[in-house]
C-alpha positions in Angstrom: -245.8 -105.4 -40.5 -242.4 -104.4 -39.2 -241.2 -101.0 -40.0 -237.5 -100.2 -39.6 -236.2 -96.6 -39.5 -232.9 -96.0 -41.2 -230.6 -93.3 -39.8 -227.6 -91.9 -41.7 -224.2 -92.8 -40.2 -222.6 -89.7 -38.7 -218.8 -89.4 -38.9 -217.7 -86.6 -36.6 -214.1 -86.8 -38.1 -215.5 -85.4 -41.4 -217.5 -82.6 -39.8 -216.3 -79.2 -38.6 -216.4 -78.5 -34.9 -218.1 -75.1 -34.5 -216.9 -74.6 -31.0 -219.0 -74.5 -27.8 -219.7 -70.7 -27.4 -223.2 -71.1 -28.6 -224.1 -73.5 -25.8 -225.9 -71.7 -23.0 -225.0 -71.8 -19.4 -228.2 -73.6 -18.6 -227.6 -76.3 -21.2 -224.0 -76.8 -19.9 -225.2 -77.3 -16.4 -227.9 -79.8 -17.4 -225.2 -82.0 -19.0 -222.8 -81.5 -16.1 -225.4 -82.8 -13.7 -225.6 -85.9 -15.9 -221.8 -86.3 -15.8 -221.0 -84.9 -19.2 -219.2 -81.9 -20.6 -220.0 -80.4 -24.1 -216.9 -81.0 -26.2 -218.1 -79.8 -29.6 -221.0 -78.4 -31.6 -221.8 -79.6 -35.1 -224.3 -79.0 -37.9 -225.4 -75.6 -36.8 -226.1 -76.7 -33.2 -228.1 -79.7 -34.2 -225.5 -82.2 -32.9 -223.5 -82.0 -29.7 -220.3 -84.0 -28.8 -220.2 -84.9 -25.1 -217.3 -86.1 -22.9 -217.8 -88.1 -19.8 -216.7 -86.5 -16.5 -217.0 -89.5 -14.4 -214.1 -89.7 -11.9 -213.1 -86.1 -12.5 -213.9 -82.7 -11.0 -215.1 -79.9 -13.2 -216.0 -76.3 -12.5 -219.4 -74.8 -13.4 -220.0 -72.9 -16.6 -217.8 -69.8 -17.0 -215.3 -71.0 -14.4 -213.4 -73.7 -16.3 -209.6 -73.7 -15.8 -207.3 -74.0 -18.7 -204.7 -76.2 -16.9 -205.4 -78.3 -13.8 -203.2 -77.6 -10.8 -200.9 -75.3 -12.7 -199.8 -73.7 -9.5 -199.3 -74.9 -5.9 -200.7 -73.2 -4.0 -203.1 -71.8 -6.6 -204.5 -68.8 -4.8 -208.0 -67.8 -5.9 -211.0 -66.0 -4.6 -214.7 -66.7 -4.8 -217.1 -63.7 -4.3 -220.6 -64.6 -3.3 -222.1 -61.5 -4.8 -225.5 -61.6 -3.0 -223.8 -61.4 0.4 -222.0 -58.1 -0.2 -223.7 -55.3 1.8 -221.4 -52.5 0.6 -220.0 -51.8 4.1 -216.6 -51.2 2.5 -214.7 -52.9 5.4 -212.8 -54.8 2.7 -211.7 -51.6 1.0 -210.7 -50.1 4.3 -208.7 -53.2 5.3 -207.0 -53.2 1.9 -206.0 -49.5 2.2 -204.6 -50.0 5.7 -202.8 -53.2 4.9 -201.2 -52.1 1.7 -200.7 -48.4 2.3 -202.9 -47.4 -0.6 -203.0 -43.6 -1.2 -206.2 -41.7 -1.2 -206.4 -41.5 -5.0 -205.5 -45.2 -5.5 -207.3 -48.5 -5.2 -206.6 -52.2 -5.1 -210.2 -53.3 -4.7 -213.6 -51.5 -5.2 -217.3 -52.2 -4.9 -219.4 -51.5 -8.0 -223.1 -50.9 -7.7 -225.7 -52.4 -10.1 -229.2 -51.0 -9.9 -232.3 -52.9 -11.0 -235.6 -51.3 -12.1 -239.0 -52.9 -11.7 -238.0 -55.4 -9.0 -239.5 -55.8 -5.6 -237.1 -58.1 -3.8 -233.8 -56.4 -4.6 -233.2 -53.0 -6.2 -229.5 -52.8 -5.8 -226.7 -55.3 -6.1 -223.1 -54.8 -5.0 -220.2 -56.3 -7.0 -216.7 -56.4 -5.4 -213.9 -56.2 -8.0 -210.1 -56.5 -7.9 -207.3 -57.9 -9.9 -208.4 -61.2 -11.3 -204.8 -62.7 -11.3 -205.5 -64.2 -14.7 -203.8 -67.4 -16.0 -203.5 -65.6 -19.3 -202.8 -62.0 -18.2 -202.8 -59.4 -20.9 -201.0 -57.0 -18.6 -198.0 -59.3 -18.3 -197.8 -59.6 -22.1 -198.1 -55.8 -22.5 -195.4 -54.8 -20.0 -192.2 -53.8 -21.9 -189.9 -54.2 -18.8 -191.4 -57.3 -17.3 -192.2 -55.3 -14.1 -195.5 -57.1 -13.9 -195.3 -60.9 -13.9 -197.1 -64.1 -13.1 -195.6 -65.8 -10.1 -194.6 -69.3 -11.3 -195.4 -70.8 -7.9 -198.6 -69.2 -6.6 -200.1 -67.8 -9.8 -200.4 -64.4 -8.3 -199.9 -61.5 -10.8 -197.4 -59.3 -9.0 -195.5 -56.0 -9.6 -191.8 -55.3 -9.3 -191.8 -51.6 -8.8 -188.1 -51.0 -9.5 -188.6 -52.3 -13.0 -191.7 -50.2 -13.7 -191.1 -47.2 -16.0 -194.6 -45.8 -15.5 -195.6 -46.2 -19.2 -199.1 -47.4 -18.1 -199.3 -50.0 -20.9 -200.5 -52.6 -18.4 -203.4 -50.3 -17.3 -204.5 -50.1 -20.9 -204.1 -53.9 -21.3 -206.1 -54.9 -18.2 -209.8 -55.4 -19.1 -210.8 -55.2 -15.4 -209.5 -51.6 -14.7 -207.6 -53.1 -11.7 -204.5 -50.9 -11.8 -203.5 -47.4 -10.9 -200.4 -45.2 -11.0 -198.8 -44.6 -7.7 -197.4 -41.1 -7.9 -195.1 -41.4 -4.8 -193.4 -44.5 -6.1 -193.7 -43.5 -9.8 -194.9 -47.1 -10.5 -198.1 -49.0 -11.2 -199.8 -50.6 -8.1 -202.4 -53.3 -7.9 -203.8 -56.1 -5.8 -201.3 -58.9 -5.1 -203.7 -60.9 -2.8 -201.8 -59.3 0.0 -198.7 -61.4 -0.8 -196.2 -58.8 0.5 -198.0 -57.8 3.7 -199.8 -61.0 4.7 -199.4 -64.3 2.8 -195.6 -64.2 2.6 -195.6 -63.7 6.4 -197.6 -66.8 7.1 -201.1 -65.4 7.0 -203.7 -67.5 5.2 -206.2 -64.8 4.3 -206.1 -61.5 2.4 -206.9 -58.3 4.2 -210.2 -57.9 2.4 -211.4 -61.5 3.0 -210.4 -61.4 6.7 -212.3 -58.1 7.2 -215.5 -59.1 5.3 -218.3 -59.5 8.0 -220.6 -61.5 5.8 -218.2 -63.9 4.2 -218.8 -62.5 0.7 -215.1 -62.9 -0.1 -213.7 -66.5 0.2 -210.0 -66.8 -0.3 -208.0 -70.0 -0.6 -206.1 -72.6 -2.6 -207.7 -73.8 -5.8 -205.3 -76.7 -6.1 -206.5 -78.1 -2.7 -209.6 -80.3 -3.1 -210.3 -79.8 0.7 -210.4 -76.0 0.5 -213.7 -74.1 0.5 -212.6 -72.2 -2.6 -212.1 -75.5 -4.5 -215.5 -76.9 -3.4 -217.3 -73.7 -4.3 -215.8 -73.5 -7.8 -216.3 -77.1 -8.6 -219.8 -77.7 -7.3 -222.2 -78.1 -10.2 -225.6 -77.4 -8.6 -225.4 -73.6 -9.3 -223.6 -71.4 -11.7 -220.1 -70.0 -11.1 -218.9 -67.3 -13.4 -216.0 -64.9 -14.2 -216.0 -61.4 -15.4 -215.5 -60.8 -19.1 -215.0 -64.4 -20.1 -214.8 -63.5 -23.8 -211.5 -61.8 -23.2 -210.0 -65.3 -22.6 -207.9 -64.1 -19.7 -208.8 -67.2 -17.5 -209.4 -65.3 -14.3 -208.8 -66.7 -10.8 -211.6 -64.6 -9.2 -214.9 -66.3 -9.4 -218.4 -65.1 -8.7 -221.6 -66.9 -7.5 -224.8 -66.1 -5.6 -225.7 -67.3 -2.1 -225.8 -66.7 1.6 -223.7 -67.6 4.6 -225.3 -71.0 4.7 -224.2 -71.9 1.2 -220.7 -72.9 2.2 -222.0 -75.2 4.9 -224.4 -76.7 2.4 -221.7 -77.5 -0.1 -219.3 -78.9 2.5 -222.1 -81.2 3.6 -222.7 -82.2 0.0 -226.2 -80.8 -0.1 -227.7 -78.6 -2.8 -226.7 -74.9 -2.8 -229.5 -72.7 -1.5 -230.4 -69.2 -2.5 -231.6 -66.5 -0.2 -235.4 -66.5 -0.1 -236.7 -63.0 1.0 -240.2 -64.5 1.6 -238.9 -66.6 4.5 -237.4 -63.7 6.5 
């Protein structure tokens, strides 16, 4: 006796797309490895709409870019968090390069402490301006003293236009700005544009000074750059800070060791640091 199962015909056009926020990072990565991206969620999460990524490059979960190749060069930074040893050479280089006063900062290193762990009790997190593609500081500035460079995508300051109202400080979700008392203007990281990049240098002061390679700086619009390859590899997660704010940052975070870049460049799987093999 032949038994045939009847399934209802599903018309996605008649269903409401509930968005993809409910899809976990792990679920996204599983589909990415199979060559698909989650395009929609329906019926309370029971149905997923998938889009093929064959022939295209996509970033890992949390690091998707809103517009491909919006800037050229598209300056970005990848911070391999596990490699930061809190030596603060990056901070010292930033202060020296950009004449940052004692009370100011353009980059800092936050400390995250873990309890009940044997392998790692403390983790260091370098932070700086995220040079967002959707920067709330730019929208909030009444004099347009802070602006998004239309060529490089760097969020910069024009001090002469700044009236010191500090609206941009309140608007920034990354606490990446301070008030320079001498210049009576807001100051922040500009990826060392004024002091290095505009003069032909290819690295920021902090990335050049980092002894472990925790900070990798480069052009996100260049498929041959290490930054591009780190952000677009799909073996391991890449994330950004405060993704729910929809600022579309250009500073990305991931785990790893010095060998991770070499592994990605060779096309092999990203490897984590294993303390049991030291």
